[in-house]
C-alpha positions as CSV (number, residue, x, y, z in Angstrom):
1,V,269.3,-57.1,63.4
2,F,272.5,-57.1,61.2
3,V,272.9,-58.9,58.0
4,D,275.5,-59.4,55.9
5,S,274.5,-61.1,52.3
6,Q,278.0,-61.6,51.4
7,S,279.0,-63.5,54.5
8,E,275.9,-64.9,54.5
9,Y,275.3,-64.2,58.6
10,V,272.8,-62.7,60.5
11,L,273.6,-61.1,63.9
12,I,270.8,-60.1,66.1
13,S,271.1,-57.8,69.4
14,H,268.6,-58.7,72.6
15,L,267.4,-56.1,74.4
16,T,266.3,-57.2,77.9
17,S,269.6,-60.1,78.2
18,G,272.5,-57.8,76.3
19,T,272.9,-61.3,74.3
20,V,273.9,-61.2,70.7
21,T,273.1,-64.3,68.3
22,A,275.0,-65.6,65.3
23,V,272.6,-67.0,62.6
24,D,274.3,-68.9,59.7
25,A,272.2,-67.5,56.6
26,P,273.1,-69.3,53.3
27,A,272.8,-67.7,50.3
28,S,271.7,-71.1,49.0
29,G,268.2,-70.6,50.6
30,A,269.6,-74.2,52.7
31,R,267.6,-73.8,56.5
32,P,269.2,-71.1,58.8
33,V,270.8,-72.2,62.0
34,I,271.6,-70.5,65.3
35,S,275.1,-70.8,65.4
36,D,276.5,-69.1,68.6
37,L,275.5,-66.4,70.9
38,I,277.5,-64.2,73.5
39,T,276.4,-62.0,76.4
40,G,277.6,-60.3,79.4
41,I,279.2,-57.8,77.4
42,F,277.4,-54.9,78.9
43,A,277.1,-53.6,82.2
44,A,273.5,-54.2,83.6
45,S,271.0,-51.0,84.8
46,P,271.1,-50.9,88.9
47,T,267.5,-50.2,88.9
48,S,266.2,-52.8,86.5
49,G,268.9,-55.2,86.2
50,I,268.4,-55.0,82.6
51,S,271.6,-55.3,80.3
52,G,270.4,-54.5,77.0
53,A,271.9,-54.9,73.5
54,V,270.3,-52.3,70.9
55,G,272.1,-51.5,67.5
56,I,274.8,-53.5,66.0
57,A,276.0,-53.0,62.6
58,G,279.1,-53.9,60.7
59,R,281.7,-51.6,59.8
60,R,282.6,-53.0,56.3
61,P,280.0,-55.6,55.6
62,G,281.3,-58.4,53.0
63,S,285.2,-57.8,53.9
64,D,287.3,-60.1,55.4
65,N,287.6,-59.7,58.9
66,D,284.8,-57.2,59.8
67,L,284.2,-55.7,62.9
68,I,281.0,-55.5,64.5
69,Y,279.8,-52.6,66.6
70,V,277.1,-52.9,69.5
71,T,275.5,-50.1,71.3
72,S,273.3,-50.7,74.7
73,R,270.3,-49.1,76.2
74,T,272.2,-49.6,79.9
75,D,276.2,-49.1,79.2
76,N,277.9,-46.1,77.3
77,R,280.4,-49.0,75.9
78,I,280.4,-49.4,72.3
79,Q,281.7,-53.1,71.9
80,L,283.5,-54.8,68.9
81,L,282.8,-58.0,68.3
82,S,284.3,-60.2,64.9
83,V,282.8,-63.3,63.2
84,A,284.9,-66.2,61.7
85,R,284.1,-69.7,60.6
86,P,286.5,-71.8,62.3
87,G,284.8,-75.5,62.9
88,F,284.8,-78.2,60.7
89,D,281.1,-77.3,60.7
90,G,282.2,-73.8,58.7
91,L,279.3,-72.1,61.0
92,P,279.8,-68.3,62.1
93,R,281.4,-67.9,65.4
94,L,281.4,-64.7,67.6
95,A,284.3,-63.4,69.5
96,T,285.2,-60.2,71.6
97,G,287.3,-57.4,70.7
98,D,288.2,-54.0,71.5
99,F,285.7,-51.8,73.0
100,F,285.6,-47.7,73.6
101,F,283.2,-45.4,75.5
102,L,280.9,-42.8,74.5
103,D,282.3,-40.4,77.6
104,Q,282.7,-37.1,75.8
105,V,279.0,-36.2,76.3
106,Q,277.6,-38.2,79.8
107,P,276.3,-40.4,80.9
108,A,275.7,-41.1,77.2
109,D,274.0,-45.1,78.9
110,D,270.8,-44.7,76.4
111,S,272.3,-45.9,73.0
112,R,270.2,-46.9,70.4
113,E,270.7,-47.5,66.6
114,I,274.4,-47.3,64.5
115,A,275.0,-47.5,61.5
116,F,278.6,-46.5,59.0
117,S,278.9,-44.5,56.3
118,A,279.6,-46.4,53.1
119,D,283.4,-46.2,53.1
120,G,283.0,-47.6,56.9
121,D,285.5,-44.6,58.5
122,R,282.4,-42.9,60.0
123,A,280.0,-44.4,62.7
124,Y,276.8,-42.5,64.0
125,V,275.1,-43.3,67.0
126,V,271.8,-42.4,68.3
127,N,271.8,-42.0,72.2
128,R,268.8,-40.7,74.4
129,E,270.8,-39.6,77.8
130,P,271.4,-36.9,76.5
131,P,269.6,-36.7,73.2
132,L,272.5,-36.6,70.9
133,L,273.8,-38.1,67.3
134,H,277.0,-39.2,68.1
135,V,279.9,-39.0,65.0
136,I,282.7,-41.4,65.5
137,D,285.7,-41.4,63.3
138,T,286.4,-45.0,62.9
139,S,288.9,-44.7,60.0
140,G,292.0,-46.9,60.5
141,G,295.2,-45.5,62.4
142,T,298.7,-46.1,62.2
143,D,298.3,-49.8,63.4
144,G,295.3,-50.5,60.9
145,K,293.1,-50.9,63.6
146,P,289.9,-48.1,63.5
147,V,291.0,-45.2,66.2
148,N,287.0,-44.9,67.3
149,R,287.5,-41.4,68.5
150,F,284.8,-38.9,68.9
151,I,284.5,-35.9,66.5
152,G,281.4,-34.2,67.1
153,G,277.6,-34.3,67.9
154,V,274.2,-33.0,66.9
155,E,271.4,-32.6,69.6
156,L,268.6,-34.5,68.6
157,C,264.8,-34.7,69.2
158,P,263.7,-36.5,72.7
159,E,262.8,-40.3,72.3
160,A,264.9,-40.7,68.7
161,A,264.6,-44.4,67.9
162,N,266.8,-45.2,64.6
163,L,268.6,-43.4,61.9
164,T,269.8,-44.5,58.1
165,I,272.5,-43.4,56.1
166,L,271.7,-42.3,52.6
167,D,273.1,-40.4,49.4
168,S,270.8,-39.4,47.4
169,G,273.3,-37.3,44.8
170,Q,274.9,-34.6,47.3
171,G,276.8,-36.7,49.9
172,E,275.7,-39.0,52.7
173,K,272.9,-37.5,55.1
174,V,271.9,-39.2,58.1
175,Y,268.0,-39.6,58.6
176,V,266.6,-40.4,62.5
177,S,263.3,-40.8,63.8
178,C,261.8,-39.0,66.5
179,F,259.5,-41.5,67.9
180,R,257.4,-39.0,70.2
181,N,257.6,-35.9,68.1
182,G,256.4,-37.9,65.1
183,Q,259.4,-36.4,63.2
184,I,262.4,-37.2,60.9
185,W,265.2,-35.0,61.5
186,A,267.5,-34.8,58.3
187,I,271.2,-34.4,59.4
188,D,274.5,-33.1,57.6
189,P,277.2,-35.4,59.2
190,V,279.9,-33.2,57.8
191,G,278.5,-29.6,58.5
192,L,277.1,-31.2,62.1
193,V,273.8,-29.6,61.2
194,V,269.8,-30.1,60.8
195,E,268.7,-29.3,57.6
196,G,265.3,-30.4,57.8
197,I,262.7,-31.5,60.2
198,I,259.9,-33.5,58.5
199,E,256.4,-34.6,60.1
200,V,255.9,-37.9,58.7
201,G,253.1,-39.2,61.2
202,R,252.7,-40.6,64.8
203,G,255.6,-43.1,66.2
204,P,258.0,-43.1,63.3
205,N,260.3,-45.8,64.1
206,S,262.2,-48.0,61.1
207,L,263.8,-46.2,58.4
208,L,264.8,-47.5,54.6
209,G,266.4,-45.6,51.7
210,V,265.9,-46.1,48.3
211,P,268.8,-43.8,46.8
212,S,267.5,-44.8,43.0
213,R,264.1,-43.1,43.8
214,G,265.4,-40.2,46.0
215,W,262.3,-41.9,48.4
216,L,262.8,-42.5,52.5
217,L,260.5,-44.8,53.7
218,V,259.6,-44.4,57.2
219,S,257.3,-47.1,59.2
220,N,255.1,-45.3,61.7
221,F,254.5,-47.8,64.5
222,L,251.7,-45.7,66.2
223,E,249.4,-45.2,63.1
224,D,250.1,-48.7,61.0
225,T,251.4,-46.4,57.8
226,I,254.4,-46.1,55.9
227,A,255.4,-42.4,54.9
228,V,257.3,-41.6,52.0
229,V,259.8,-38.9,52.5
230,D,261.4,-36.9,49.2
231,V,265.0,-36.4,49.6
232,R,265.8,-35.8,46.0
233,P,268.2,-32.8,46.4
234,G,266.9,-29.5,44.9
235,S,263.2,-31.0,44.4
236,A,260.3,-28.6,45.1
237,T,259.1,-31.5,47.9
238,E,262.9,-32.1,49.4
239,N,262.7,-33.5,52.8
240,R,259.0,-33.4,52.9
241,F,256.4,-36.1,53.9
242,V,254.6,-37.0,49.9
243,I,252.8,-40.2,50.1
244,R,250.8,-42.2,52.9
245,L,250.7,-45.9,52.1
246,G,248.2,-47.7,54.4
247,R,244.9,-46.7,56.7
248,I,245.6,-44.7,59.9
249,R,244.4,-47.0,62.5
250,Q,242.0,-45.7,64.6
251,E,241.2,-46.0,68.2
252,D,238.5,-48.3,68.0
253,D,240.5,-50.6,65.9
254,L,241.2,-53.9,67.1
């Protein structure tokens, strides 16, 4: 799910159909309305027939003519979309744009989450085949369009799931959840190195940064807890799991 609160819309990617749905989400609190959908943008898996859209993010949320990037778990294509409100009803509509392929390290056809640096000039894509964090230059070229060029990668854990970008005072870091390993990998996107491997619990999935406190919140899907990780630079517990919220689910729990 991608939310642009300034532009007042939500975009939802659909894992099995490859569809992207647009929802009008007025800041006034008026009822949200499904306003558009687009499908058929990714190649289907030859074995399952699934055409899965997964990660979705805006390059510069809130800006005019923002570009939306969508990843797939069945195709190594990154598809760009745009959102406009052309009709008399003023509802957000989707249009396909350019696309590019993750073809520097193949097959790269099992992408998961995508996120951007604060300035929109770098995109980070988690891929499982092979396990790699793709770093993409999305800065504007001479024609003003993003160059969308692969500039490097960092080897990841098996079954990496999601990521978030967080600046806690010493530049942006990339944090990737490793579902199988029960870990969070902290990555320096400039040096393209793993700075820390943090044990957080079983099945870490979603991530949320709290830069004002220097925290990273991690939802552990397989144990129904939230792990709090200290990411304050120079802290005695930097890149360590410090608090668990919730009770660990036991095997006999319903």
